[in-house]
C-alpha positions in Angstrom: -14.2 7.0 -45.2 -14.6 4.4 -47.9 -13.6 5.2 -51.4 -16.4 5.1 -53.9 -16.3 3.7 -57.4 -18.6 5.5 -59.7 -18.8 3.2 -62.7 -20.7 4.7 -65.6 -23.5 2.8 -67.4 -23.1 1.8 -70.9 -22.0 4.7 -73.1 -23.9 3.1 -76.0 -20.9 2.8 -78.3 -17.9 0.6 -78.9 -14.8 1.7 -77.0 -12.5 0.8 -80.0 -14.4 1.8 -83.2 -16.8 4.2 -81.5 -19.7 2.7 -83.5 -23.1 3.2 -81.8 -24.5 0.0 -80.3 -28.0 -0.5 -81.8 -31.0 -2.0 -80.0 -30.9 -5.9 -80.1 -27.2 -5.8 -81.0 -25.0 -8.2 -79.0 -21.9 -6.7 -77.4 -19.3 -7.5 -74.7 -19.0 -5.4 -71.6 -15.9 -5.4 -69.4 -14.9 -3.8 -66.1 -11.2 -3.0 -65.8 -9.1 -1.3 -63.1 -7.4 1.8 -64.5 -5.6 4.4 -62.3 -7.2 3.0 -59.2 -10.8 3.2 -60.5 -13.1 0.5 -61.9 -14.1 1.5 -65.5 -16.7 -0.1 -67.7 -16.0 -0.6 -71.4 -18.4 -1.9 -74.1 -17.2 -3.6 -77.3 -19.0 -4.4 -80.5 -18.5 -8.0 -81.4 -16.4 -7.1 -84.4 -13.8 -5.3 -82.2 -13.8 -7.7 -79.3 -10.7 -9.8 -78.8 -9.4 -12.0 -76.1 -9.0 -10.1 -72.8 -5.4 -11.3 -72.4 -4.4 -8.7 -75.0 -3.5 -6.2 -72.2 -6.3 -3.8 -72.4 -4.8 -0.9 -70.4 -5.9 -2.2 -67.0 -6.6 -5.3 -65.0 -9.7 -7.1 -66.2 -12.1 -7.7 -63.3 -15.0 -9.1 -65.3 -16.6 -9.5 -68.7 -20.0 -10.6 -70.0 -22.0 -10.6 -73.2 -25.2 -8.7 -73.4 -27.7 -7.3 -75.9 -28.6 -3.7 -76.2 -32.2 -3.4 -75.0 -34.9 -1.7 -77.0 -35.5 1.9 -75.7 -39.0 1.1 -74.3 -38.0 -2.3 -72.9 -37.6 -2.7 -69.1 -34.0 -3.3 -68.2 -33.1 -6.5 -66.5 -30.0 -8.2 -65.3 -28.1 -9.4 -68.4 -25.4 -11.5 -66.7 -25.4 -15.1 -65.8 -24.4 -16.8 -62.5 -20.9 -17.6 -63.7 -20.2 -14.0 -64.4 -21.4 -13.0 -60.9 -19.3 -15.7 -59.3 -16.2 -14.8 -61.4 -16.6 -11.1 -60.3 -16.9 -12.3 -56.6 -13.8 -14.5 -56.9 -11.7 -11.7 -58.5 -12.4 -9.4 -55.6 -11.3 -11.9 -53.0 -8.5 -10.8 -50.7 -8.6 -7.2 -51.8 -7.9 -4.9 -48.8 -9.5 -1.8 -50.3 -12.6 -0.8 -48.2 -14.7 0.1 -51.3 -14.0 -3.2 -52.9 -14.8 -5.1 -49.7 -18.1 -3.2 -49.5 -18.7 -4.0 -53.2 -17.9 -7.7 -52.6 -20.1 -7.9 -49.6 -23.1 -6.6 -51.5 -22.3 -9.0 -54.3 -22.2 -11.7 -51.7 -25.8 -10.8 -50.6 -26.9 -11.1 -54.2 -25.2 -14.5 -54.6 -26.8 -15.7 -51.4 -30.2 -14.6 -52.7 -29.6 -16.5 -55.9 -28.5 -19.5 -53.7 -25.0 -19.6 -55.2 -23.5 -19.0 -51.8 -24.7 -20.4 -48.4 -23.8 -18.8 -45.1 -22.1 -21.3 -42.8 -20.9 -19.2 -39.8 -19.0 -16.1 -38.8 -15.9 -15.3 -36.8 -13.9 -12.3 -35.7 -10.5 -11.8 -37.3 -7.4 -10.4 -35.6 -8.6 -6.8 -36.2 -12.0 -7.6 -34.7 -13.9 -7.5 -38.0 -16.7 -10.0 -38.6 -15.8 -12.5 -41.3 -18.4 -14.7 -42.9 -17.6 -18.2 -44.0 -19.7 -19.2 -47.0 -20.0 -22.3 -49.2 -20.3 -22.0 -52.9 -22.7 -24.3 -54.7 -20.3 -27.2 -55.5 -18.4 -27.2 -52.3 -15.7 -24.5 -52.3 -15.6 -22.3 -49.2 -15.0 -18.5 -49.2 -14.5 -15.9 -46.5 -16.0 -12.4 -46.8 -15.3 -9.5 -44.5 -18.6 -7.9 -43.3 -17.8 -4.1 -43.6 -20.8 -3.4 -41.4 -22.4 -1.0 -43.9 -25.4 1.0 -42.9 -28.6 0.9 -45.0 -27.6 4.0 -46.9 -24.2 2.6 -47.9 -25.7 -0.7 -48.9 -28.1 1.1 -51.2 -25.2 3.1 -52.7 -23.1 0.0 -53.4 -26.2 -1.9 -54.7 -26.8 1.0 -57.1 -23.2 0.9 -58.3 -23.4 -2.9 -58.8 -26.6 -2.5 -60.7 -25.0 0.2 -63.0 -22.1 -2.1 -63.7 -24.3 -5.0 -64.6 -27.0 -2.9 -66.3 -29.8 -4.3 -64.3 -32.0 -3.5 -61.3 -30.9 -5.6 -58.3 -33.6 -4.4 -55.9 
């Protein structure tokens, strides 16, 4: 069975100084690998430093966002470059959960027309592998983990929680 990554939504405070992040306040969100899990961390701008500082885990992605007002409808706060960077960082990972995560992210990027499906083939293990072209010409391969609708919904929810937006 595939391993699940339950990544919490924003905790509403800075991971370093523990100051509450206020509505309309800009902050930096990161996703790092720590002890085999993907963990989200939010930083106020005053505490944010370059990610190369060795923040107790491998950095998978980062983006700037603004704390929404409580009554405001949440929306996707990341740009196309952040999504593509996240997609590229997950390339070549053999972990089944990360392959599932990358596959659903691929579907989002295809919907946004950042990736175009070219064709598929079977690898030496008999898995379906999609060949996609990135806007701008680079080609990428993505393993189709053959998720059922329920699993796609679970992974989509996890992706939405990471990016603090509704992807449906």
